[in-house]
C-alpha positions as protocol buffer text, in pm:
chain_id: "A"
residue {
  index: 1
  type: UNK
  ca { x: 0 y: 0 z: 0 }
}
residue {
  index: 2
  type: UNK
  ca { x: 290 y: 232 z: 68 }
}
residue {
  index: 3
  type: UNK
  ca { x: 392 y: 228 z: -298 }
}
residue {
  index: 4
  type: UNK
  ca { x: 40 y: 340 z: -396 }
}
residue {
  index: 5
  type: UNK
  ca { x: 69 y: 633 z: -158 }
}
residue {
  index: 6
  type: UNK
  ca { x: 411 y: 719 z: -299 }
}
residue {
  index: 7
  type: UNK
  ca { x: 270 y: 699 z: -653 }
}
residue {
  index: 8
  type: UNK
  ca { x: -16 y: 933 z: -564 }
}
residue {
  index: 9
  type: UNK
  ca { x: 224 y: 1176 z: -393 }
}
residue {
  index: 10
  type: UNK
  ca { x: 438 y: 1179 z: -708 }
}
residue {
  index: 11
  type: UNK
  ca { x: 133 y: 1248 z: -926 }
}
residue {
  index: 12
  type: UNK
  ca { x: 30 y: 1537 z: -703 }
}
residue {
  index: 13
  type: UNK
  ca { x: 380 y: 1684 z: -703 }
}
residue {
  index: 14
  type: UNK
  ca { x: 428 y: 1644 z: -1079 }
}
residue {
  index: 15
  type: UNK
  ca { x: 84 y: 1733 z: -1215 }
}
residue {
  index: 16
  type: UNK
  ca { x: -17 y: 1997 z: -963 }
}
residue {
  index: 17
  type: UNK
  ca { x: 326 y: 2118 z: -845 }
}
residue {
  index: 18
  type: UNK
  ca { x: 237 y: 2050 z: -482 }
}
residue {
  index: 19
  type: UNK
  ca { x: 523 y: 2058 z: -236 }
}
residue {
  index: 20
  type: UNK
  ca { x: 601 y: 1757 z: -18 }
}
residue {
  index: 21
  type: UNK
  ca { x: 462 y: 1948 z: 282 }
}
residue {
  index: 22
  type: UNK
  ca { x: 137 y: 2029 z: 100 }
}
residue {
  index: 23
  type: UNK
  ca { x: 97 y: 1661 z: 8 }
}
residue {
  index: 24
  type: UNK
  ca { x: 166 y: 1557 z: 367 }
}
residue {
  index: 25
  type: UNK
  ca { x: -86 y: 1806 z: 507 }
}
residue {
  index: 26
  type: UNK
  ca { x: -352 y: 1696 z: 257 }
}
residue {
  index: 27
  type: UNK
  ca { x: -285 y: 1337 z: 364 }
}
residue {
  index: 28
  type: UNK
  ca { x: -344 y: 1426 z: 728 }
}
residue {
  index: 29
  type: UNK
  ca { x: -659 y: 1615 z: 633 }
}
residue {
  index: 30
  type: UNK
  ca { x: -790 y: 1319 z: 432 }
}
residue {
  index: 31
  type: UNK
  ca { x: -739 y: 1099 z: 739 }
}
residue {
  index: 32
  type: UNK
  ca { x: -959 y: 1330 z: 946 }
}
residue {
  index: 33
  type: UNK
  ca { x: -695 y: 1522 z: 1140 }
}
residue {
  index: 34
  type: UNK
  ca { x: -787 y: 1874 z: 1248 }
}
residue {
  index: 35
  type: UNK
  ca { x: -566 y: 2167 z: 1151 }
}
residue {
  index: 36
  type: UNK
  ca { x: -441 y: 2184 z: 1510 }
}
residue {
  index: 37
  type: UNK
  ca { x: -355 y: 1813 z: 1511 }
}
residue {
  index: 38
  type: UNK
  ca { x: -172 y: 1853 z: 1180 }
}
residue {
  index: 39
  type: UNK
  ca { x: 24 y: 2147 z: 1319 }
}
residue {
  index: 40
  type: UNK
  ca { x: 110 y: 1952 z: 1632 }
}
residue {
  index: 41
  type: UNK
  ca { x: 233 y: 1654 z: 1425 }
}
residue {
  index: 42
  type: UNK
  ca { x: 444 y: 1875 z: 1199 }
}
residue {
  index: 43
  type: UNK
  ca { x: 555 y: 2110 z: 1480 }
}
residue {
  index: 44
  type: UNK
  ca { x: 413 y: 2417 z: 1305 }
}
residue {
  index: 45
  type: UNK
  ca { x: 136 y: 2663 z: 1385 }
}
residue {
  index: 46
  type: UNK
  ca { x: -222 y: 2632 z: 1266 }
}
residue {
  index: 47
  type: UNK
  ca { x: -157 y: 2947 z: 1063 }
}
residue {
  index: 48
  type: UNK
  ca { x: 127 y: 2770 z: 880 }
}
residue {
  index: 49
  type: UNK
  ca { x: -100 y: 2471 z: 812 }
}
residue {
  index: 50
  type: UNK
  ca { x: -365 y: 2708 z: 673 }
}
residue {
  index: 51
  type: UNK
  ca { x: -106 y: 2877 z: 451 }
}
residue {
  index: 52
  type: UNK
  ca { x: 3 y: 2542 z: 305 }
}
residue {
  index: 53
  type: UNK
  ca { x: -360 y: 2437 z: 255 }
}
residue {
  index: 54
  type: UNK
  ca { x: -447 y: 2762 z: 78 }
}
residue {
  index: 55
  type: UNK
  ca { x: -155 y: 2708 z: -156 }
}
residue {
  index: 56
  type: UNK
  ca { x: -252 y: 2345 z: -220 }
}
residue {
  index: 57
  type: UNK
  ca { x: -616 y: 2438 z: -285 }
}
residue {
  index: 58
  type: UNK
  ca { x: -506 y: 2705 z: -534 }
}
residue {
  index: 59
  type: UNK
  ca { x: -280 y: 2461 z: -718 }
}
residue {
  index: 60
  type: UNK
  ca { x: -554 y: 2196 z: -726 }
}
residue {
  index: 61
  type: UNK
  ca { x: -816 y: 2447 z: -840 }
}
residue {
  index: 62
  type: UNK
  ca { x: -1023 y: 2369 z: -531 }
}
residue {
  index: 63
  type: UNK
  ca { x: -1216 y: 2606 z: -308 }
}
residue {
  index: 64
  type: UNK
  ca { x: -1226 y: 2383 z: -2 }
}
residue {
  index: 65
  type: UNK
  ca { x: -1129 y: 2051 z: 152 }
}
residue {
  index: 66
  type: UNK
  ca { x: -1405 y: 1855 z: -21 }
}
residue {
  index: 67
  type: UNK
  ca { x: -1308 y: 1980 z: -365 }
}
residue {
  index: 68
  type: UNK
  ca { x: -940 y: 1915 z: -296 }
}
residue {
  index: 69
  type: UNK
  ca { x: -1009 y: 1555 z: -192 }
}
residue {
  index: 70
  type: UNK
  ca { x: -1235 y: 1508 z: -497 }
}
residue {
  index: 71
  type: UNK
  ca { x: -957 y: 1628 z: -728 }
}
residue {
  index: 72
  type: UNK
  ca { x: -708 y: 1396 z: -560 }
}
residue {
  index: 73
  type: UNK
  ca { x: -946 y: 1102 z: -592 }
}
residue {
  index: 74
  type: UNK
  ca { x: -1002 y: 1180 z: -959 }
}
residue {
  index: 75
  type: UNK
  ca { x: -625 y: 1142 z: -1012 }
}
residue {
  index: 76
  type: UNK
  ca { x: -621 y: 820 z: -809 }
}
residue {
  index: 77
  type: UNK
  ca { x: -917 y: 665 z: -992 }
}
residue {
  index: 78
  type: UNK
  ca { x: -873 y: 797 z: -1347 }
}
residue {
  index: 79
  type: UNK
  ca { x: -1002 y: 485 z: -1521 }
}
residue {
  index: 80
  type: UNK
  ca { x: -1342 y: 482 z: -1352 }
}
residue {
  index: 81
  type: UNK
  ca { x: -1627 y: 643 z: -1539 }
}
residue {
  index: 82
  type: UNK
  ca { x: -1871 y: 858 z: -1338 }
}
residue {
  index: 83
  type: UNK
  ca { x: -2139 y: 590 z: -1389 }
}
residue {
  index: 84
  type: UNK
  ca { x: -1934 y: 335 z: -1195 }
}
residue {
  index: 85
  type: UNK
  ca { x: -1940 y: 556 z: -886 }
}
residue {
  index: 86
  type: UNK
  ca { x: -2319 y: 604 z: -887 }
}
């Protein structure tokens, strides 16, 4: 499973120009961590987490967490047609 995570991280860095920190923070967010918990884990402030998230959202063309996760999933599941998910 680790290789799948590495593959997705590489896609996000290459296609969306996300930094390693932005990818890591999005990973924490996708796992349900709060911004404070993310900051505590990375030893940074909540403000720093928010700054990284704002940058990641901009690069992904997302307005919020839900849109960011949807864009990430669309890169992870590119071969599925929308009808398969319904």
